N, C-alpha and C positions, 0 to 999 in steps of 0.2 A: 063900459068895461067893453060888453059885446061888442061894440061897435069899434072898439079900438084892437079889438081882435083881428076884426072882418079887417082891419085896414093893413093888419101887417100882413093878415092873409094874401091879401090884395096885390102889398107889394111884393112879398114874394115868389107870388104867381107870377106879376110882372116881371120881376129878375130872373123868373126862369121862363118865361116866353124871350126875351132880349136874350139871354143865353143861348136856347134852343135854335132862334133865329142866325145866330153870328156862326154859331157851333154845330147846328145841327147835322147839317150837309156832309161836315166832316166828322164828326161820329157817325154817321149810317155809313160811310164806306170804309172806314175804320173797320167796323164790324162784319161788313161783308167781306173784306179781304180776308178778315181772320178767321171767320167760318168758312172761307173759300179758300184757304189754305189748310184747311184742317179736311174740309171733305176731299180737296185734293189729295192729301197727304194718306188717308183712308184709301182712297178709290186705288194710289199707287202700290201701297199694302197687298190691298185686293187682286189686284192684276197681277203681281208678281207670286201672290200666293197657286192664282190662278194658272198661270204659266209652268209653275213648279210643279203643280199637279197633273198636266198637261204633259209635261216633258217627262216626269217619271212612269209616268204611262206609256210614252211613247220609247223609252228605255227600257222596257220590263218588254216590249215587243222584240226589239232587237234582240234582247237575251233569249225571250223563247224560239226564235227564228235561228241563232244561231244555237241550242241545244237542238233543232230539230235537225239541225243538217241542212237549211236551205240556204243557201250562200246568193241565191238573186233576193230573197225576201229579204237577209241582213242589209244587203245592200239599198234595194227600196226605201228598208225602217230606216236605215240611217240619213238617206236621201232626205227624206221627208223632215228629220231633226232635225238637219243641217240647216234648212230652207225656213221651218216654223221658229225653232226654239235654238237657235247657233249660239248665245251667248249666254245660254245656260251651264252648269257645270254639268247636268245629265247628258247632253249633248257631248262634251268633251270624254266624259266616260264612255258614250257609245260609240266615240272615235276609235278608243284603246280598244276596245274589247271588237268592234270589227274590224279593225286591224289583224288583231293575235287571231281569230277565226278565221279571214282571209290567207293569212301566210299557212295555217293548217292546213288550208284545200290547194294552196299552191297557187292561188290568185295572188302574185307580189304585187303587180300592178295597182288592184284597188288596193290593198294594205298600204301600198306607196301613199295614194293618194290620201287614205283616211288620215295616216298618219303627218302626212303634210300639212291636213287641214287645220289636225290638232296643233301642230309647230307653230303655223302662223297665225292663227284665230283663239288660241285660247288666252285669256286673261290671267292664268294662274300660269305663275312661272316654273313652278315643279310640274304640273301637266307637261309644259311645252319641253323642259327639260328630257323627262323621260319621252317623250316622241322623239325628239330628236335624237337619243341614244337606240332608239329602237328602229327608229329608220335609217340610220347610221348602220345597222346590223344588215337589214332586208339589201342595201345598196352594198354591202360585203358579202352576202352571196350572191349579189348576181354580178360580181367583180368589178363593181362600180365605185375603185378605192378613191379617187380622187373626188368624187361627190360624197362618198361618206367621211372623210378629209373637211368637205366644207361645212357638215351637219354638226361635226364636232368641233368648229372654230367657235369665236366669239364670246360671249358671256354667259356663264351658267351659275346657277347658283353654288356656295361652298360648297353643300352639303353632299354636292353631284360631280367635283373640280377632281377626286382620284379617280372614280366610274371611267369618268370621262379623260383622265388621261395613260387608263389602261386599256379602256378601249382606242385609243389612237396609236400605242404602242403595238395593240393586235393589228393595226391596217398597218403600220409600217414594218412589220415583220411579213405580213404577205407581198409586201410592195420589193423585201429584200433589203430593205432601210434599218440593218442594225445598229446603227449606231443612234437613230432619233427614237428607235422603239426603247433602247436601254433609258434614253433622256426623260420617255415619259413614263417607264416602267418606274423608274426614280422616282420622279411626281408623285406618283399615286401610290407607294409605300410611304414616304418622307408624310404626306396630307393624309392620310389614313390611319384610324385610330388603332393601335399595338395591339388591342384585345376583339380587333374584328377578325374574324374567321375571314375574310374577304381577304385579309394580307397576305395570306398565308398564298394566296395562288401567284399572288403578285411576287413575292420571295422564290416560287419556283419558276416563275418567269423569267426573272434576273440571275439566278443561278443557272438556268441555260443556255444566258448570256455571258456568263464569264463574272458575274455580279455578287460580291459573298453581301446578303442581305445582313450580315451580324457587322461589318463595316457601316453600313448606314444608319445603326440601330441607334449610335449616339450623335446621330446630328441631328439641329434642329427642327423642329417637322411644323405645320399648320396645326393640326391635332396636340401637339404638346402646348401648345400655345395658345389655345383656345379655339381653333380655325374646327376645318371640316369634320365630319364622322361622316363613311359611307354609308 
């Protein structure tokens, strides 16, 4: 009986050796690939966490420099962020903060550069839209109206379209183009939520151009059909 068991064990061992000779390398490389992928995945997440932590620290530096009123330090810290952590959300936030601070300090060139970078490099369409709107405002202050309209052209997220139309209307007014301004204000009015306080400002602009907003109230709007809200 013992010999019979020994023979069965030997057969099983031989089968195992045969199986391993045939598939052993394949199994080994498969395991290496699996564990390598797990290690790479963990390494990638660790790298992302490290990048985010370092970017947050540098954002704090930009913020502290702004609070201290140090324009040179703000620009230097933001330049470092762009070079080292340009793809992070913190860098885009820092760009918006730096632009706001530089505008307040009268450094419009620096503000334009920061906003242009966010508009061009951000992967978030919301940040891009806000940057383009603010950049258009800076260009309007510089009386570069055609350049401002270029920033307001193209695609914007639906939620920004009423505000973009309103801003285009403002630019056309400054250019003396009342018909174009009226058309943009009508778009802004129709596509904005009737409960929004912002809509009251558009009503005032329309009234100044001889348009009765009450006549537009019954017209179909994007907001009424589930469209954009400011």
